[in-house]
C-alpha positions as CSV (number, residue, x, y, z in Angstrom):
1,X,-104.1,-3.1,182.9
2,X,-101.4,-3.6,180.3
3,X,-100.0,-0.8,178.2
4,X,-97.8,-0.8,175.2
5,X,-95.5,2.3,175.2
6,X,-93.9,3.0,171.8
7,X,-91.3,5.7,172.3
8,X,-87.8,6.0,170.9
9,X,-86.5,8.4,173.7
10,X,-85.1,6.1,176.3
11,X,-85.2,8.6,179.1
12,X,-88.8,9.7,178.4
13,X,-89.8,6.0,178.1
14,X,-88.1,5.3,181.5
15,X,-89.8,8.2,183.1
16,X,-93.2,7.1,181.8
17,X,-92.8,3.5,183.0
18,X,-91.7,4.7,186.4
19,X,-94.6,7.1,186.7
20,X,-97.2,4.4,185.7
21,X,-95.9,1.5,187.8
22,X,-97.8,2.6,191.0
23,X,-101.0,2.8,188.9
24,X,-101.5,-0.9,188.5
25,X,-100.3,-0.8,184.9
26,X,-97.9,-3.4,183.4
27,X,-96.0,-1.3,180.8
28,X,-94.1,-2.9,177.9
29,X,-91.8,-0.7,175.9
30,X,-90.8,-0.8,172.2
31,X,-88.8,1.9,170.5
32,X,-89.7,1.5,166.8
33,X,-92.7,1.4,164.7
34,X,-92.2,-1.9,162.8
35,X,-91.7,-3.9,166.1
36,X,-94.8,-2.2,167.6
37,X,-97.0,-3.1,164.6
38,X,-95.8,-6.7,164.8
39,X,-96.6,-6.9,168.5
40,X,-100.2,-5.5,168.0
41,X,-100.7,-7.7,164.8
42,X,-99.8,-10.8,166.7
43,X,-102.7,-10.2,169.1
44,X,-100.8,-9.1,172.2
45,X,-103.6,-8.2,174.7
46,X,-103.0,-4.5,175.5
47,X,-105.5,-2.4,177.2
48,X,-104.1,0.9,175.8
49,X,-101.2,2.0,173.5
50,X,-99.2,5.1,174.0
51,X,-97.7,5.9,170.6
52,X,-95.1,8.4,169.7
53,X,-95.3,9.8,166.2
54,X,-91.6,10.4,165.6
55,X,-90.4,6.8,165.5
56,X,-87.6,5.1,163.6
57,X,-88.2,2.5,160.9
58,X,-91.9,3.3,160.6
59,X,-93.5,6.6,161.5
60,X,-96.1,6.5,164.3
61,X,-98.9,7.8,161.9
62,X,-98.2,4.8,159.6
63,X,-98.4,2.5,162.6
64,X,-101.7,4.1,163.7
65,X,-103.2,3.7,160.2
66,X,-102.1,0.1,159.9
67,X,-103.4,-0.9,163.2
68,X,-106.8,0.6,162.4
69,X,-106.8,-1.1,158.9
70,X,-106.3,-4.4,160.7
71,X,-109.5,-3.7,162.7
72,X,-107.7,-3.4,166.0
73,X,-109.7,-1.0,168.1
74,X,-107.3,-0.8,171.1
75,X,-107.3,2.8,172.6
76,X,-104.4,4.7,171.3
77,X,-102.9,7.9,173.0
78,X,-100.6,9.7,170.5
79,X,-97.5,11.6,171.9
80,X,-95.9,14.0,169.7
81,X,-93.7,17.2,169.6
82,X,-95.7,18.3,166.5
83,X,-98.1,20.9,168.0
84,X,-99.7,22.1,164.7
85,X,-103.5,21.8,164.6
86,X,-103.3,20.0,161.2
87,X,-101.1,17.3,162.7
88,X,-103.5,16.7,165.6
89,X,-106.5,16.5,163.2
90,X,-104.7,14.1,161.0
91,X,-103.9,11.8,163.9
92,X,-107.5,11.8,165.2
93,X,-108.8,11.2,161.7
94,X,-106.3,8.3,161.3
95,X,-107.9,6.6,164.4
96,X,-106.1,8.1,167.5
97,X,-108.4,8.3,170.6
98,X,-106.5,11.2,172.2
99,X,-103.5,13.4,171.6
100,X,-100.9,14.7,174.0
101,X,-98.2,17.2,173.0
102,X,-94.7,17.0,174.4
103,X,-93.6,18.2,176.9
104,X,-96.4,17.2,179.1
105,X,-97.1,16.7,182.8
106,X,-97.3,13.2,184.2
107,X,-100.5,14.0,186.0
108,X,-102.1,14.9,182.6
109,X,-100.9,11.7,181.0
110,X,-102.4,9.6,183.8
111,X,-105.7,11.6,183.5
112,X,-106.0,11.0,179.8
113,X,-105.2,7.3,180.3
114,X,-108.0,7.0,182.9
115,X,-110.4,8.8,180.5
116,X,-109.5,6.3,177.6
117,X,-109.9,3.3,179.9
118,X,-113.2,4.6,181.2
119,X,-114.6,5.1,177.6
120,X,-113.2,1.6,176.6
121,X,-114.7,0.0,179.8
122,X,-118.1,1.7,179.2
123,X,-118.3,0.2,175.7
124,X,-117.9,-3.4,177.0
125,X,-119.1,-3.2,180.5
126,X,-117.7,-1.7,183.6
127,X,-117.2,-4.1,186.5
128,X,-116.2,-7.7,186.2
129,X,-118.3,-10.2,188.2
130,X,-117.7,-13.9,188.6
131,X,-118.4,-16.4,191.3
132,X,-119.1,-13.7,194.1
133,X,-116.1,-11.6,193.1
134,X,-116.5,-8.1,191.7
135,X,-113.6,-6.1,190.2
136,X,-114.0,-2.6,189.1
137,X,-111.3,-1.9,186.4
138,X,-111.6,1.8,186.9
139,X,-111.0,2.0,190.7
140,X,-109.2,-1.4,190.8
141,X,-111.3,-2.3,193.9
142,X,-112.1,-5.9,194.5
143,X,-114.8,-7.3,196.7
144,X,-115.9,-10.8,197.5
145,X,-119.4,-11.4,198.7
146,X,-119.7,-7.7,199.3
147,X,-116.6,-7.3,201.3
148,X,-113.5,-5.5,200.0
149,X,-110.4,-7.6,199.5
150,X,-106.9,-6.0,199.5
151,X,-104.7,-7.3,196.7
152,X,-101.2,-6.5,195.5
153,X,-100.6,-4.9,192.0
154,X,-99.6,-8.3,190.6
155,X,-102.5,-10.1,192.1
156,X,-104.9,-7.5,190.8
157,X,-103.5,-7.9,187.3
158,X,-103.7,-11.6,187.5
159,X,-107.2,-11.8,188.8
160,X,-108.4,-9.2,186.1
161,X,-107.0,-11.5,183.4
162,X,-108.8,-14.6,184.7
163,X,-112.1,-12.7,185.3
164,X,-112.0,-11.1,181.9
165,X,-111.6,-14.6,180.3
166,X,-113.4,-17.2,182.5
167,X,-112.9,-20.7,181.1
168,X,-109.8,-19.7,179.2
169,X,-106.7,-21.8,179.9
170,X,-103.6,-19.7,180.4
171,X,-100.1,-21.1,180.3
172,X,-97.6,-19.9,182.9
173,X,-95.6,-18.2,180.2
174,X,-98.6,-16.2,179.0
175,X,-99.5,-15.1,182.5
176,X,-96.0,-14.2,183.3
177,X,-95.9,-11.9,180.2
178,X,-99.3,-10.4,181.1
179,X,-98.3,-9.7,184.8
180,X,-94.8,-8.8,184.4
181,X,-94.3,-7.6,180.8
182,X,-91.3,-8.4,178.7
183,X,-88.4,-6.9,180.6
184,X,-88.6,-7.8,184.1
185,X,-86.6,-10.6,185.6
186,X,-89.1,-13.1,187.2
187,X,-88.7,-15.9,189.6
188,X,-89.6,-19.2,188.1
189,X,-92.4,-19.8,190.7
190,X,-93.8,-16.2,190.6
191,X,-97.1,-17.1,189.1
192,X,-97.6,-20.1,191.4
193,X,-97.1,-17.8,194.4
194,X,-99.6,-15.2,193.0
195,X,-102.2,-18.0,192.4
196,X,-101.7,-19.4,195.9
197,X,-102.3,-16.0,197.3
198,X,-105.5,-15.5,195.3
199,X,-106.8,-18.8,196.4
200,X,-106.0,-18.0,200.1
201,X,-107.8,-14.6,199.8
202,X,-110.9,-15.9,198.2
203,X,-111.4,-19.6,198.2
204,X,-109.2,-22.7,197.4
205,X,-110.9,-23.7,194.1
206,X,-110.9,-20.1,192.6
207,X,-108.3,-21.1,190.1
208,X,-107.7,-24.7,188.8
209,X,-104.3,-26.0,188.0
210,X,-104.1,-28.0,184.8
211,X,-100.9,-29.9,185.3
212,X,-98.4,-29.6,182.6
213,X,-100.7,-27.0,180.8
214,X,-101.5,-24.0,183.0
215,X,-104.4,-22.4,184.9
216,X,-108.0,-21.7,184.4
217,X,-110.8,-19.8,186.3
218,X,-114.0,-21.6,185.7
219,X,-117.2,-19.8,185.3
220,X,-118.8,-22.1,188.0
221,X,-117.5,-24.6,190.4
222,X,-116.3,-28.0,189.0
223,X,-116.7,-31.3,190.6
224,X,-113.0,-31.8,190.8
225,X,-110.5,-29.1,191.7
226,X,-106.7,-29.1,191.6
């Protein structure tokens, strides 16, 4: 699961990222509204957005309204120090899916994110299934031919991206951004290592290598595998 965190308080942003890291989330952080709107407009595939209202350059409410005008239905959880009822109503009317007032407990933030992801998952389907593999995006449990398979956080993220888009070709750069986010230092062969582990845990032709292009998870077996 990939989260866009838009928060201009560096200490709060750091705390949120640290708290969400064990929850199988890849968290990308931006600190101003204009940059966040550009990232969402360019089609970055985020599963949920955590949006502070008090942002520099463009207020969070303006970002929210602009995102919804563009037709982007990504779930948005608003963070704000503004606890007036009128503010909460305005945010919800503008298209926010939920509201959390600062200061808040990390446990409540996690619970609200799970609720948003549940609602989003229910709208499009819950479990992902492809070629004998079943992945539940809510519990993050994976099974193959009915047997549970233990995966690392990075492997889970990578497998979920492939299963969400069977037949789509991903470049290595795209997969690196999806799995690691923008800020982490990544070894040049990190994606190749994760792909190798997934093939070993399921079957060798789970993911095909398209040399010089990237990787693809086919909807069904192909006659030739890389």
